C-alpha positions as CSV (number, residue, x, y, z in Angstrom):
1,M,-1.4,0.5,-2.8
2,R,1.1,-1.1,-0.6
3,A,-0.7,-3.8,1.2
4,F,1.4,-4.6,2.9
5,L,4.9,-4.9,4.1
6,L,5.4,-2.1,6.6
7,K,8.7,-1.8,8.5
8,T,8.7,0.1,11.8
9,G,11.4,2.3,13.2
10,F,10.7,5.0,15.8
11,G,12.3,7.3,18.3
12,L,14.0,5.0,20.8
13,G,13.0,7.0,23.8
14,G,9.3,6.7,22.9
15,L,9.7,3.0,22.4
16,L,11.3,2.4,25.8
17,L,8.6,4.4,27.4
18,A,5.9,2.4,25.6
19,A,7.5,-0.9,26.6
20,A,7.4,0.1,30.2
21,Q,3.7,0.8,30.2
22,P,1.8,-1.4,32.8
23,A,-0.6,-4.0,31.5
24,A,-4.2,-2.9,31.5
25,A,-7.0,-4.6,33.2
26,Q,-8.8,-7.5,31.7
27,T,-11.5,-7.0,29.1
28,A,-14.8,-5.6,30.0
29,P,-18.0,-6.2,28.0
30,A,-17.5,-5.8,24.2
31,N,-18.5,-2.2,23.7
32,R,-16.7,-0.9,26.8
33,F,-13.4,-0.4,24.9
34,L,-15.1,2.2,22.6
35,T,-17.0,4.0,25.3
36,D,-14.4,4.0,28.1
37,S,-11.0,3.5,26.5
38,L,-10.8,4.6,22.9
39,D,-9.9,8.2,23.4
40,R,-7.1,7.4,25.9
41,Y,-5.8,4.5,23.8
42,V,-5.6,6.6,20.6
43,A,-4.1,9.6,22.4
44,R,-1.4,7.4,23.8
45,G,-0.8,5.7,20.5
46,L,-0.4,9.0,18.7
47,R,2.4,10.0,21.1
48,Q,4.2,6.6,21.1
49,W,4.1,6.0,17.4
50,E,4.9,9.6,16.3
51,L,1.6,9.8,14.5
52,P,0.3,13.3,13.7
53,G,-3.3,12.3,13.1
54,L,-5.9,9.5,12.7
55,A,-9.5,9.2,11.7
56,I,-11.8,6.3,12.6
57,V,-15.3,5.1,11.9
58,V,-16.9,2.1,13.6
59,V,-20.2,0.7,12.3
60,K,-22.2,-1.8,14.4
61,N,-25.6,-3.4,13.5
62,G,-26.3,-0.9,10.8
63,K,-25.4,2.3,12.7
64,V,-22.3,4.5,12.8
65,I,-21.4,4.5,16.5
66,V,-18.0,6.2,16.1
67,S,-16.9,8.7,13.4
68,K,-14.2,11.1,14.5
69,G,-10.7,12.3,14.2
70,Y,-7.7,12.6,16.5
71,G,-4.5,14.7,16.3
72,V,-3.7,17.1,13.5
73,R,-3.7,17.2,9.7
74,A,-0.2,18.9,9.6
75,V,2.6,18.9,12.1
76,G,2.9,22.3,13.8
77,K,-0.5,23.5,12.7
78,P,-3.7,23.5,14.8
79,E,-6.2,22.2,12.2
80,P,-7.5,18.9,13.7
81,V,-8.3,15.7,11.9
82,D,-12.0,15.2,11.8
83,A,-14.5,12.8,10.2
84,S,-14.4,14.8,7.0
85,T,-10.6,14.9,6.7
86,L,-9.4,13.3,3.4
87,F,-6.7,10.7,3.2
88,M,-5.3,8.6,0.4
89,I,-6.8,5.1,0.8
90,A,-4.3,3.5,-1.6
91,S,-4.9,-0.3,-1.9
92,N,-8.3,0.0,-0.3
93,T,-9.1,1.1,-3.8
94,K,-8.8,-2.6,-4.9
95,L,-12.1,-3.7,-3.5
96,F,-13.9,-1.0,-5.4
97,T,-12.3,-2.4,-8.6
98,G,-13.1,-6.0,-7.7
99,T,-16.7,-5.1,-6.9
100,A,-17.0,-3.3,-10.3
101,L,-15.8,-6.4,-12.1
102,A,-17.9,-8.7,-10.0
103,K,-20.9,-6.6,-11.0
104,L,-20.1,-6.8,-14.7
105,D,-19.7,-10.6,-14.2
106,E,-23.1,-10.8,-12.6
107,E,-24.6,-8.9,-15.5
108,K,-23.0,-11.2,-18.0
109,Q,-21.0,-8.3,-19.6
110,I,-17.8,-10.2,-18.7
111,S,-16.8,-13.5,-17.2
112,L,-14.3,-13.4,-14.4
113,D,-13.0,-16.8,-15.6
114,E,-12.7,-15.7,-19.3
115,R,-9.2,-15.3,-20.6
116,V,-7.9,-11.7,-20.4
117,N,-7.1,-11.8,-24.2
118,K,-10.8,-11.7,-25.0
119,Y,-10.9,-8.2,-23.5
120,L,-7.3,-7.0,-23.9
121,P,-6.2,-8.8,-27.1
122,N,-2.5,-7.7,-26.8
123,Y,-2.1,-8.7,-23.2
124,Q,0.9,-10.9,-22.5
125,L,3.0,-12.2,-19.6
126,Y,6.6,-13.3,-19.7
127,D,5.6,-17.0,-19.9
128,S,3.7,-17.9,-23.1
129,A,1.7,-20.6,-21.3
130,A,0.6,-18.2,-18.6
131,S,-0.3,-15.6,-21.3
132,R,-2.7,-18.2,-22.8
133,L,-4.3,-19.2,-19.5
134,V,-4.5,-15.9,-17.5
135,T,-8.1,-14.9,-16.7
136,V,-9.7,-11.7,-15.4
137,R,-9.9,-13.4,-12.0
138,D,-6.2,-14.1,-12.1
139,L,-5.4,-10.4,-12.6
140,M,-6.7,-9.8,-9.1
141,G,-5.5,-12.9,-7.4
142,H,-1.8,-12.0,-6.8
143,H,-0.7,-15.4,-8.1
144,F,1.3,-14.6,-11.2
145,G,4.4,-16.0,-9.6
146,F,5.9,-12.5,-9.1
147,K,7.6,-11.3,-5.9
148,T,5.5,-8.9,-3.8
149,F,5.7,-5.4,-5.4
150,Q,7.6,-6.7,-8.4
151,G,7.6,-4.0,-11.1
152,D,6.5,-1.2,-8.8
153,F,9.9,0.7,-8.9
154,S,9.2,1.0,-12.6
155,F,5.5,2.1,-12.3
156,F,5.2,3.8,-8.9
157,N,4.9,7.7,-9.3
158,S,5.9,7.4,-12.9
159,N,4.6,9.0,-16.1
160,L,3.9,5.7,-17.7
161,S,0.3,5.2,-18.9
162,R,-1.9,2.3,-17.8
163,E,-1.4,0.9,-21.3
164,D,2.4,1.2,-20.8
165,I,2.2,-0.7,-17.5
166,I,0.0,-3.4,-19.0
167,Y,2.4,-3.8,-21.9
168,R,5.5,-4.0,-19.6
169,M,4.1,-6.8,-17.5
170,R,5.4,-9.1,-20.3
171,L,8.9,-8.0,-19.3
172,M,8.5,-9.0,-15.6
173,K,10.1,-12.4,-15.2
174,P,8.4,-14.4,-12.4
175,G,10.5,-16.2,-9.9
176,G,7.7,-18.5,-8.9
177,Q,5.0,-20.6,-10.7
178,F,1.8,-19.1,-12.2
179,R,-1.2,-19.8,-9.9
180,R,0.9,-21.2,-7.2
181,E,3.0,-18.7,-5.3
182,Y,1.5,-15.6,-3.8
183,G,3.2,-12.2,-4.6
184,Y,1.3,-9.0,-4.2
185,C,1.0,-7.5,-7.7
186,N,-0.4,-4.0,-8.2
187,A,0.1,-4.1,-12.0
188,G,-2.5,-6.9,-12.2
189,F,-5.2,-4.6,-10.9
190,V,-4.2,-2.0,-13.4
191,A,-4.9,-4.5,-16.1
192,A,-8.1,-5.6,-14.4
193,G,-9.3,-2.0,-14.4
194,Q,-8.8,-1.7,-18.1
195,V,-11.1,-4.6,-18.7
196,I,-14.0,-2.3,-17.7
197,P,-13.8,0.1,-20.7
198,A,-13.1,-2.9,-23.0
199,A,-16.3,-4.6,-21.8
200,T,-18.6,-1.5,-21.6
201,G,-17.9,0.2,-24.8
202,G,-15.5,2.8,-23.4
203,T,-16.8,3.6,-19.8
204,S,-13.6,4.3,-17.8
205,W,-12.8,2.6,-14.6
206,E,-13.2,5.9,-12.8
207,E,-16.6,6.6,-14.3
208,Y,-18.0,3.1,-13.8
209,V,-17.1,3.0,-10.1
210,R,-18.4,6.5,-9.6
211,Q,-21.8,5.8,-11.2
212,N,-22.3,2.3,-9.8
213,I,-20.9,2.6,-6.3
214,L,-20.0,6.1,-5.1
215,K,-23.0,8.0,-6.4
216,P,-25.7,5.5,-5.1
217,L,-24.0,5.5,-1.7
218,G,-23.7,9.3,-1.5
219,M,-19.9,9.1,-1.1
220,T,-19.6,12.7,-2.3
221,S,-16.2,13.4,-0.7
222,T,-14.5,10.4,-2.3
223,S,-12.4,10.9,-5.4
224,M,-11.3,8.3,-7.9
225,N,-8.0,10.2,-8.6
226,S,-5.1,11.3,-6.4
227,A,-4.1,14.3,-8.7
228,G,-5.3,17.5,-7.1
229,F,-5.5,15.9,-3.6
230,E,-3.4,18.7,-2.2
231,Q,-5.9,21.3,-3.3
232,Q,-8.7,19.8,-1.2
233,P,-9.6,22.1,1.7
234,N,-9.6,19.4,4.4
235,H,-6.8,16.9,3.7
236,A,-4.1,15.3,5.8
237,L,-0.5,15.9,4.9
238,A,1.8,12.9,4.5
239,Y,4.7,12.0,6.9
240,S,7.4,9.4,7.4
241,N,10.1,8.7,9.9
242,T,11.6,5.7,8.1
243,F,15.0,7.3,7.5
244,G,15.2,9.8,10.4
245,P,13.1,12.3,12.3
246,L,9.4,12.6,11.3
247,A,9.3,14.6,8.0
248,Q,6.7,15.5,5.5
249,V,6.9,13.5,2.2
250,P,5.4,14.3,-1.2
251,F,1.9,13.0,-2.0
252,D,1.9,10.1,-4.5
253,N,0.2,10.5,-7.8
254,W,-1.3,7.0,-8.4
255,D,-3.6,8.0,-11.3
256,N,-1.6,5.9,-13.9
257,M,-2.2,2.9,-11.6
258,G,-5.6,4.0,-10.6
259,P,-7.5,0.7,-10.3
260,C,-5.1,-0.5,-7.7
261,A,-4.5,2.6,-5.6
262,S,-5.6,6.1,-6.6
263,M,-8.8,6.8,-4.5
264,T,-9.0,9.3,-1.7
265,S,-11.7,9.4,0.9
266,N,-12.7,10.1,4.5
267,V,-14.2,8.0,7.3
268,T,-17.7,9.6,6.8
269,D,-17.8,8.1,3.3
270,L,-16.1,4.9,4.3
271,G,-18.8,4.4,6.9
272,K,-21.4,4.2,4.1
273,W,-19.2,1.7,2.2
274,L,-19.0,-0.4,5.4
275,Q,-22.8,-0.3,5.9
276,L,-23.3,-1.6,2.4
277,Q,-20.8,-4.5,3.1
278,L,-22.6,-5.4,6.3
279,D,-26.1,-5.3,4.9
280,S,-25.5,-7.6,1.9
281,G,-25.4,-4.8,-0.7
282,R,-28.1,-2.5,0.8
283,Y,-27.6,1.0,2.2
284,Q,-30.3,2.6,4.4
285,G,-32.7,-0.2,3.3
286,R,-32.2,0.4,-0.4
287,R,-30.5,-2.2,-2.7
288,V,-27.3,-0.8,-4.3
289,L,-25.6,-4.0,-5.3
290,P,-26.9,-7.6,-5.5
291,W,-25.6,-9.7,-2.6
292,S,-24.2,-12.1,-5.2
293,V,-21.8,-9.4,-6.4
294,L,-20.4,-8.9,-2.9
295,R,-20.2,-12.7,-2.4
296,K,-18.0,-12.9,-5.6
297,T,-15.5,-10.4,-4.2
298,R,-15.2,-12.4,-0.9
299,D,-14.8,-15.9,-2.4
300,A,-11.3,-17.2,-2.0
301,N,-9.2,-17.1,-5.2
302,T,-5.8,-17.3,-3.6
303,L,-4.7,-19.2,-0.5
304,L,-2.2,-17.3,1.6
305,S,-1.9,-19.2,4.8
306,T,-3.2,-22.3,6.6
307,R,-1.1,-21.9,9.7
308,R,-2.2,-20.8,13.2
309,S,-0.9,-17.3,14.1
310,T,1.3,-17.1,17.2
311,V,0.0,-13.6,18.1
312,R,-3.7,-13.6,17.0
313,P,-6.6,-16.1,17.0
314,T,-6.4,-16.9,13.3
315,H,-5.6,-19.9,11.2
316,F,-6.5,-19.3,7.5
317,T,-6.0,-16.4,5.2
318,T,-7.3,-16.1,1.7
319,Y,-7.5,-13.3,-1.0
320,G,-10.6,-12.6,-3.1
321,L,-11.2,-9.8,-5.5
322,G,-9.5,-6.9,-3.6
323,V,-10.2,-8.2,-0.1
324,L,-8.6,-10.6,2.3
325,S,-10.4,-13.0,4.6
326,T,-9.4,-14.8,7.8
327,D,-11.0,-16.5,10.8
328,Y,-10.7,-14.5,14.0
329,N,-11.8,-16.2,17.2
330,G,-14.4,-18.1,15.3
331,K,-15.7,-15.3,13.1
332,Q,-14.9,-14.5,9.5
333,V,-13.2,-11.2,9.0
334,F,-12.7,-9.4,5.7
335,W,-10.2,-6.6,5.4
336,H,-7.6,-4.8,3.4
337,T,-4.8,-2.3,4.1
338,G,-3.6,0.6,2.0
339,G,-0.2,2.3,2.0
340,A,0.6,5.5,0.2
341,S,3.7,7.5,0.9
342,G,3.1,9.1,4.3
343,Q,-0.4,7.6,4.8
344,V,-1.6,4.1,5.7
345,S,-5.1,2.8,6.3
346,N,-7.3,-0.2,6.8
347,V,-10.9,-1.1,6.1
348,C,-12.4,-4.1,7.9
349,F,-15.8,-5.8,8.3
350,V,-17.2,-8.8,10.1
351,P,-20.6,-9.5,8.7
352,E,-21.5,-12.2,11.3
353,E,-21.0,-9.5,14.0
354,G,-22.5,-6.6,12.1
355,L,-19.2,-4.8,12.7
356,G,-17.2,-2.5,10.4
357,I,-14.0,-0.5,11.0
358,A,-12.0,1.9,9.0
359,I,-8.9,3.7,10.2
360,L,-6.9,6.4,8.2
361,T,-3.5,7.8,9.4
362,N,-0.8,10.1,8.2
363,N,2.5,8.4,9.1
364,D,3.5,5.5,6.9
365,N,6.1,4.1,9.3
366,Q,3.9,2.8,12.1
367,S,1.7,-0.2,13.0
368,F,-0.7,1.6,15.3
369,F,-3.4,1.7,12.6
370,E,-3.5,-2.1,12.6
371,A,-3.0,-2.5,16.4
372,L,-6.1,-0.3,16.9
373,R,-8.1,-2.4,14.5
374,Y,-7.2,-5.6,16.3
375,Q,-7.9,-4.0,19.7
376,I,-11.5,-3.2,18.5
377,L,-11.9,-6.7,17.0
378,D,-10.7,-8.2,20.3
379,S,-13.2,-6.2,22.3
380,Y,-16.2,-7.3,20.1
381,L,-15.2,-10.9,19.5
382,G,-14.4,-11.9,23.0
383,V,-10.6,-12.2,22.8
384,P,-8.8,-12.0,26.2
385,Y,-7.2,-8.6,26.6
386,V,-3.8,-8.0,25.0
387,D,-2.5,-4.5,24.5
388,R,-2.0,-4.8,20.7
389,S,-0.2,-1.4,20.5
390,A,2.4,-2.4,23.1
391,Q,2.7,-5.8,21.4
392,S,3.6,-4.1,18.1
393,L,5.9,-1.6,19.8
394,K,8.1,-4.5,21.1
395,V,8.6,-5.6,17.5
396,A,9.4,-2.0,16.5
397,L,11.9,-1.7,19.3
398,A,13.7,-4.9,18.2
399,D,13.9,-3.5,14.7
400,R,15.2,-0.2,15.9
401,L,17.9,-1.8,17.9
402,A,19.0,-4.0,14.9
403,D,21.8,-3.0,12.6
404,N,20.9,0.1,10.6
405,P,21.9,-0.4,6.9
406,T,21.7,3.3,6.2
407,K,24.3,4.1,8.9
408,K,26.6,1.4,7.4
409,L,26.4,3.2,4.0
410,D,27.1,6.5,5.7
411,A,30.1,5.1,7.5
412,R,31.6,3.9,4.2
413,V,31.1,7.3,2.6
414,S,32.8,9.0,5.6
415,K,36.0,7.1,5.0
416,K,36.5,9.1,1.8
417,A,38.1,6.3,-0.1
418,K,39.8,7.1,-3.4
419,L,37.8,6.5,-6.6
420,N,38.7,3.4,-8.6
421,L,38.0,5.4,-11.8
422,P,37.7,9.1,-12.6
423,L,34.2,10.3,-11.6
424,A,33.2,11.0,-15.2
425,S,33.7,7.3,-16.0
426,Y,30.5,6.5,-14.1
427,T,28.4,9.0,-16.0
428,G,26.2,8.4,-19.1
429,S,22.9,6.9,-20.1
430,F,21.8,3.5,-18.8
431,E,18.8,1.4,-19.7
432,N,16.7,-1.4,-18.2
433,K,14.0,-2.9,-20.5
434,L,11.3,-2.9,-17.8
435,F,12.2,0.4,-16.1
436,G,13.4,2.4,-19.1
437,S,16.4,4.8,-19.0
438,V,18.3,6.7,-16.3
439,I,20.9,9.4,-16.9
440,I,23.9,9.9,-14.6
441,A,25.8,13.1,-14.7
442,P,28.2,15.0,-12.4
443,K,26.5,17.0,-9.7
444,N,29.7,18.6,-8.5
445,K,33.3,17.6,-8.2
446,Q,32.5,14.8,-5.7
447,Q,29.0,13.7,-6.4
448,L,26.9,12.3,-9.2
449,L,23.2,13.0,-10.0
450,V,20.8,10.4,-11.3
451,R,17.8,11.5,-13.3
452,F,14.8,9.3,-14.1
453,P,13.0,10.4,-17.2
454,T,10.0,8.2,-16.5
455,H,9.7,9.5,-12.9
456,P,9.1,13.3,-13.0
457,G,10.8,15.2,-10.2
458,L,12.7,12.1,-8.9
459,T,16.5,12.3,-8.7
460,A,19.2,10.6,-6.7
461,T,22.5,11.8,-5.4
462,L,25.5,9.3,-5.6
463,D,28.3,9.6,-3.0
464,Y,31.3,7.3,-3.4
465,M,31.9,4.6,-0.8
466,D,34.5,2.1,-2.1
467,G,35.2,-0.4,-4.8
468,N,32.8,0.7,-7.5
469,E,29.9,1.4,-5.1
470,F,28.1,4.6,-4.2
471,R,25.5,5.6,-1.7
472,C,22.3,6.4,-3.6
473,T,20.1,8.9,-1.8
474,Y,16.8,9.6,-3.5
475,S,15.2,13.0,-3.5
476,N,11.9,11.5,-2.4
477,L,12.7,9.8,0.9
478,V,10.1,7.1,0.3
479,F,12.5,5.6,-2.3
480,G,15.1,5.3,0.5
481,V,18.9,5.3,0.7
482,Q,20.5,2.3,-1.0
483,P,23.8,1.2,-2.6
484,A,24.4,1.8,-6.3
485,I,26.8,-0.8,-7.6
486,F,28.6,-0.2,-10.9
487,K,30.0,-3.1,-12.9
488,V,33.4,-2.4,-14.5
489,E,35.0,-4.5,-17.3
490,G,38.3,-3.7,-18.9
491,G,38.5,-0.5,-17.1
492,K,35.1,0.7,-18.4
493,V,31.7,0.9,-16.7
494,T,29.2,-1.5,-18.3
495,S,26.2,-1.3,-16.0
496,V,24.8,0.0,-12.7
497,Q,22.6,-1.7,-10.3
498,L,20.0,0.5,-8.6
499,Q,17.3,-0.3,-6.1
500,A,14.7,1.4,-4.0
501,N,13.4,0.9,-0.4
502,D,11.6,-2.4,0.1
503,Y,8.4,-0.4,0.5
504,V,8.6,0.4,-3.2
505,E,10.1,-2.9,-4.5
506,Q,12.4,-5.5,-3.0
507,D,14.7,-6.4,-5.9
508,P,17.4,-4.3,-7.6
509,Y,17.4,-3.4,-11.3
510,V,20.5,-3.6,-13.6
511,F,20.8,-0.8,-16.1
512,S,23.2,-1.4,-19.0
513,K,25.3,1.5,-20.2
514,L,24.3,2.7,-23.7
């Protein structure tokens, strides 16, 4: 889902050790990295990035040349990651959705440039002009004018239905202009997925992708839904060290947002998906999708950047229908990343080079999964050797040494300031139109407990800091540790401002007291 604003923060000792690693020798011929260096590079990366396990597939000129796992599925247990180990692929789901809609467009069952209201008559956005203009293509273009991840605190791991999410998009006030500013929008893909049953007489998004893509490719281990993932016999557990030592985190349930994020897979199946991408819609010589369908997904709908990167040989970045595109040392590269709680991944292909890469991992607070992808791209595309993992670790070290906002909140709690109002004054029911309601009640004599009716199992503990502000610690660490700010007027609480970790959504929500 979360593609992708990853922050990095790791054990300081490991970072210092990594920063001290000597530079490697200059690049050998293109395939030498995989044959001579891959195992050592990954083993070192797992240690330095506190990464329990990783699976990788590399396709070259129609053949799978690497398909294997490293590390373990669960910390403290011996079961290894292998090519069949299942991971949540999160936002790598989006290209499957985009491909399904491109196929329907090719078959004249829909038009990507038709207004959404033709298929979803009640669909609205905050701005009436945008509501009249928005097309199916726009739903997947991330140019509503929203901020990246806007609305996700409301929808992420919630019990809202897809219809609820689509309806609530009209309550999301954009800060930018429609079709101008880029802001990564998961809810748009939820709406796009619902166009499929509307256009096919009721065939669900899940069933359409299963019958038209997964089944013809023999992707028998890939699931359209994340519910039940933990019951699969060979799955990787999810971990994070964003807010402290490496710890297991709960699996996400993305099914209400399925078309943007719910699929699970392994590198064996993703190798088949890559072979189709690299052979213009064919798999093992058999036509699965018309080339024109794949081409529609890759055509640029949204311009992200036209500036030369200072760290990689790229200049332009665009977004199509669930896939990004850039130039990389003179070749066109297509890719997407995916971020679920405790698991991050990437899928990448370079048709001009006949090269495809997919990497799946089970720690969400690391950039090694991307460093490894770039290292392989460098080795094939003739880029002078740079240790991409060490390069990323330097950034992580700088972040780690920067001020820690969580520690600042802890320090304010430790001062044990006197409450401005009796603890009970901060309790009650509060509501935000987009999010819904939250209920704040005493947890004990010193703490408050927040319950979220639309987010089953999620709670937050409030510890007083000072003024009318509390430290808000969510029961699911992925939501983070943030300030909760109460507004008081005339000696009475009128609202509370809550927010989650930037990984979930960047902006706070104001809940008015009922």
